[in-house]
N, C-alpha and C positions, 0 to 999 in steps of 0.2 A: 482772848489770848492770842489767837492767830493774827488778829489785826495789829496787836501790839508788836508781835514778831515781825510782821510785814513792815510796819513803820520803822522799826530798828534797821531792817534790811535796806530800806530805801535810804535812810540816813547814812548807813555804812557805804552804800554804793555811791552816794554823793561825795563822801570824803575820798573814797577810792578813786573816783573819776578824776578828781583834782590831782591826786598823786600820780595816777597813771598818765595823765597828760604831760607831766613834767619828766617822768622817768625816761621816755623814749629819747628826749633831748640829751640826757646823760649818756645813754647807750650809743647814740649817734656819734657823740664826740669820741667815745672809746673805740668805736669801730674805725673811725677815721685814723686814729693813732695806730691801730693795728695794721692798717693798710700801708702806712709809710715805711586723712585715715577719713581712754580705753574704748576704743570703738568696738562694737560687738558685731556689726554686720557690714553694711554697704559703705561705711566711711563717709556718710552724708553725701552720697554720690549726686544727690540733687544739685547741691551747690557746685560740685566739681563739673558736672555736665554743663551747667550754666556758664561756667568760665570758659569752656571749650567751644561751645557752639551757640547755645541758647542765650542770647544777650538779655540780662536782667532788665534792660531798658525797654525791650519790646513787651507787648502785653497781649493777653487773650481778649476775646471780644466782649466778655462780660455776660455771655449767654448763661442763664441760670443752670447750675449744676444739678443733675438729677441724681439724688442719693441712691436710687435703685438701679443705677446704670452698670455698665460693664467696662472693664479695662481690658485691652488687648495687648498682651505682653509677648515679645519675641524672646524666647529663652536662648541660652548660649548654644544649644544643639540645633537651633533653627526652627523649632516647633513654636506654634502660636498658642498661647494660653488665654482663655477667656475667664476673667476673674471678676466676680461681683465687687461693687464698691466696698461693701462692708467687709468682705474677706480680704480685699487688697489692703484696707487700712490696718487690719489685725496683722497680716503678714508683713506689711510695711514697717509697722512699729517693731515687730520682732527682728527685722533686719537691721534696725538702727540702734535700739537701746535695750538693756535688760528688762524683762517683764517685772522685775522686782523694784523698779523705779516707783516713785510716788505716783499715785493715781493722777494728780494734776499734771505731772511731767509727761505721763503717758498720753494724756489728752492733748497737751500742747504739741507733742510730736506728731500725733495722729492728724491734727488739723493742719499743721505745717506741711506734712507730706501729701495729704489729700489735696490741699490747695495747689501745691507745686505740680503734682502729676495730673490733676484735673486740667490745669492750664496747658500742659504739654499735650494732653489728649485733645483739647479743643483746637489747639493750633494745628495738630496733625490732620484732624478731620476737616477743618475748614479749608485746608489746602488740598484736600483730596489726596492726602499722602499715603504712606505705606499701609499695608493691612494691619500692622502693629502700631500701637500708639507710642511705644518706646521699648527699650530692651531691658532684660534682667538676666540674672544667672541664678537659677534656683539651687544649683549644686553648691555654689559658694555662699549663697545667702545674700546676693547683691540685689538690692532694691526690694525683693519680695521673698519671703520664706513660706512655702506652702504648708498647709495644715499637717500633712503627713510627716513632713520634715520637722515641724515643731514637736510632734509627738515623740519622734526619735531623739531629738535634741534634749528635751526636758525630762524624758523618762517618767519616773514616778511623780514628778512635780508637774506633769503636763496639765492635769485638770485644774490645779491651783493657778498656774500662769495663764492658761487659756481663759479661765474665768476673769482674770484681771484684764486681759485684752478685750474680752467681750463687754465687760462693764464700761471700759473706757470708750469703746467704739459706739455703743448705744447712746452714751451721753453726748457724743459729738457728731452723731450721724448727720450727714448733709451740710455740716458747717464748714465754711471757708473764710479765708481772709481776703478782703477786697479793698480797693482804693478807687474812688470815682466809678464804682460799679463794675470794676474789672478785677479779675483774679490777680493777686500779686505773685511775684517770683519769690516765694518764701524759702529761700535757701537756708541750710543749716549745716552744722559740722560738729565735731566731737568736743574739742577743748579749745578755748580761746587763750590768748596770751595775757588775759586779765582785762582786756578791752577788745571789743570787736571792731572791725574796720568798715568803712563805707564801701558799698558796692562799686562806686565809680573809681575808687583808688585801686581796686583789684582787677576789675573787668572793664572799666570805662562806663560810659553812659551816665544817666542822671536818674537815680531811683531813690526818692526821698525816704521811703520806708526802710531802706537798707543803709541806715546811718549808724555811726559808732555808738556803742552802749557799753557801760561798765559791766564787767562780769567777774566780780571778785572771788566767787567761790571756786573758779577754775584753778586758781594757783595752788589749791590744796589737793588737786586730783592726781591720782596715779597717771603717769604719762604726760604731765604738764611740761616737765623738762626732759629733754632727750639730747643725745649727742651722737655725732657721726665722725669717725676718724678715717683718714685715708692718707696714703703716702703721697708725696709730690707727684710721682708718676701716675698714680691712680687718679689724682685730681686733674692732671693734665689730660689723661685719656677721657675722663668724664666731661671735661670742658669742651674738648674737640669733638666729641660725639654729639653734644648738644649744639655746639656752635662751630661748625667746620671752618669758618673763616677767621676764627680767633687767632690772634698773634700772641703767642706765649713765649716770652723770653726766658732768660736764666734766673730771673728774680721772681719767685712765686708771689712775693708781696705786691707785685704790680699787676697781677692777673685780674683781680676783681677791684674795680675802681668806680668812682662817681656814683656811689650808693646813695639813693634817695629813699627815705623812710616815711611811713604814714605816722599819724599821731600815736598809734599804739606800738610803734617800733617795727612793724612789718616792712620788709623790703619792697618798695614800690617799683623801683627800677634801678638799673646799674649797667655796667659794662663788663663783659667777660672777654679779656684779650682784645679790648677795643670794640667789641661787637655789642650793640645795644640789646638789653634783655629786660624782660619784666621780672618782678620778684618771683612770680609763679614759675617762670622758665628756669630761673636759677635754682629754685627749690627742687624742681623735677630733675635738673641736671645732676644734682648731688644726692638725690634720694632722701630729702629731708621731710620731716613730718609737717612742717609749715614754712612759710616764707618769713617768719619772724626769727631770724638767726643772726648770730655773730660768729666770728671765727678767729682762731689764732694759728700762727704758723711756727712750728718748732722743728727740732732736729728730726722728729718722726713724721713730719708732714702737717697736714691740715687737721684741725679739730673744730668742728662746727657745734655750737651750742644752740639748741632750738627751744623756743617757747610755744606751747600749744600744739594742737593736732588738727589739721584741716585748713580750709581756705580763709577762715576767720570772718566770714560775712553772714549776717543773719543771726539765727538762734544757735547759741552754744548748748549742746545737749547736756553736758555736765552742769553748765550754768543754770539751765532750766530745772534740773534736779535739785540743785542747791536752793534755788528760790522756792520750789515746792516744799522742801524740807523745812523752810523757814516760814511756811504759812501762806505763800502766794498761790492764788488761784490760776487756773489755766489761762483765763483771759488776761490776768495781770502779767503773766509770763510773756504772752504773745504781744501785748501792748508794749512791754519793755524792749523786746528785741525787734519788733516791727512797728516802730512809732508812726502814727498816722494811718495805719490800716484799720479796717473795721471788720469785726466778727459778724458774719451774715449767716 
């Protein structure tokens, strides 16, 4: 039965992919006419940090990962936490998705985050870097949620959800995603626009395993569509704060120009008041959930309509859950979102 469901899902994704490839072209035309992160924890911070500093095109050495190792985390208060690999995976999953997700989705998330952060750990230690491998915020649940916090958060359901995490962690212990013997930059995020984007379109570089994938289940998720409204003066202030050299005249319709989109409809680049900007920079400037946005200008100012939540590269967490609900295994989910990678 599960295999039959999976075959139907693959067929659906194939049809959806063709439709999704055409839809951005229609939205692109409409935008040109107009011109004339349910994330539970860290908001897929792995992918966000990759976009800011850790280029997905760089790679770790391929040194075998020791499943019994320790992660050194720098908490927001400056303290250094030493967390075993197994505990980090459980606390990492808790920071990213609800423990009520399907077991195969929990496993897929665990492998993705273990691969990503193991890669950061290797890079830091090879360079003789800081005493901490990377940062976290245990108070807000960013990157890692400690066991004691999980107990408080889940209350009477703690034993049930902790058991789900333990079962998932034991099943995937020590497993990573690799390509050519090296750990991949397995970025992830909350909700796609219906199609994920290539890493090179969002961050540059050339990473074959971060290529576009259809993710049709996302369009049914809470939080898939969002909107942000602001007055003309608020939009002016936000633009100038992000782009101080922007030249904004009396016609707001001319402030955002030369918009270039990816195949999924995500804004790849554009100009704000004549200043070149990436889609991520524009997203951040206006406080949008993703860079897949359109806008209208009316008497009350700007209204941005946004699809998805996150940077849209790698594995969609909601998409992984949708696939798991339709019978996909952990390995099938990871192969779908990181094509060409190998589970080791």
